[in-house]
Steps between C-alpha positions, in 0.01 A plus 500: 500500500271548792488168676859399478619856530323533858527154629882473493521823683268415795752286703769718640481810308261679735719421801808635329323820404365536858860477625634750236217764498282448802135609455583623139571156385229505238651805319811329358270222379290757313811672362665190373168367367459831294841468346452131425154560343648765276758269359253219461288741301800591290558135409121436442482798270803380304311171465235702314768623254648168416403123522876401541625352821776679692746228370401583141527866549855465639594261226370730223676803640822388660548138377400151624826465698408814706148370556640166628736686738209714629283204557771296665549782751119525540490132580745540788308803614160334519651186665657723774172698528344178632752478796361774735131404467613123536662570832214701613251221405724249676500705826120581465391143454719385788371774743138492407429139423772257605701656772599167664668368176837630372432767245732357239330154518147643436618734215685250277182352344447852350771418243298206362224750411758758384671255266165385349376862463835612336488216260177637361649819390259796474210306344304468835558837655180660369301186628665490841425885543134434418489229768677704757294822439182386684706321773706817549199735493291294749777435755643849500147649547426266782834572676469879449136504638625302813776755544284813442293420810807548728669791333584828665585733199615774729825296509563623138496868616651744460559454132841574358670541836808320366760701307512454119839316529336231715214439252760495209695242684178298547444520133858384428470208748185352338600594141622148402147360555360702213628325192171472288658714236740223425232242515283700250796517261508112485121493437532729194413338179333203673152654507293660224480872611144651497392849534518615867729205615766753606257674738347172630836338573645806657191555717528123617860565591403816693215309670750247624702769660200665653405180671858463645478871632158438649621187680800698627278777639269248671797301628642815671158620624478173691852475634630862499868511612507131549442441126877492432533186731195313340602289203267391226243774517232322306498227754480724785233756427218260576609347832309755721170426323255430778354184358831324505487469875188290457558300185879492477748618239258451212688788331789264425271334242503829315879524539537152365300585195686832459824300498405337174525842326825571669650172379393567144649853522826351609528235236412764237869616534614148432272474207636827360861387558429163318347692202803733476732190488284344214561820302878508578549142377217494240381172654162413660678304778279654769517190739885495481524880547241488791704221675820689460355832632339324796821310576676835548207623710510194714873546568436870586226391741755282684758753488284779631301298753469694821652810341171689458642836581779457252245411218311809571807716498604346166161553360508874585858564402563273208161419350404872531758593240415195290133596494590860411689352197251233383158643595566862422809541268404204273154648411686809375731269299182331357383838374848579347491152337169576357614829365819358353326192362235725344752708321675188370176368360445831308839489356 
């Protein structure tokens, strides 16, 4: 909830917030993080009340057909949630690592990894997070330290010079990126809840958001008004580090390593979509489901190739409403299902 939460937001999100809110770009990040964390806590607290999965809760309260419909729509949602970060990853890898090779050509091997990861279901999510945690921690600390040496934090002043409407529009523009409430719903019932887990998981989620807000602030403190024209902030905050002029772009080694966590964060959406389909069809056909989902994503990659602005607009306008539904309304439905299911058990 910390590593995948933060890493998937470190590609283009700081740049879009700089364009939307100027030197207050970190405030919408904190606001959206606070709302997201509250809903993650609500789902975690529900996990302390029942050991049922979200699918079982809906089945007990509203019927198995309703549960299958909800999970079918969730499968579509998580599959589409991978589209924006996929296009950002495609553009980032091309710009930072392989700018002389067509971006589509260098990105297609991603789907071999995505198909394999999706075929594993949710069984390896915890292990991959444990692997990514030290990689993420070391690389982000190194890149942030390199960036801090060239920061001018006066660029962040004066605070709150933007009108409230501008900050609210910034919150809305990045809202679709905060879907951890929906992710936590699908984790329900798949771990044995222990005392204090709600606080630990929620704080982990909040920490991920704080890391993103810190990177946003450092990014703007380095580039000031030019931040809105600098793509892929996490790769740009270290380029003015004095040692680079002597030893070369060694910071790219950290970016390479950090990209591992980003890739696993992206394929988590595919794994969740595969899991949802397995519940819809009551079949453990994860390889077939993963292949079908990735086939759709490959088709979308070709269709949306070189339409980067359109993808971002679709993310803001369409996926924003979808995230409001699945990451914020569904947790409320889960509590309703728990209440209804509880009453039926008593009867």
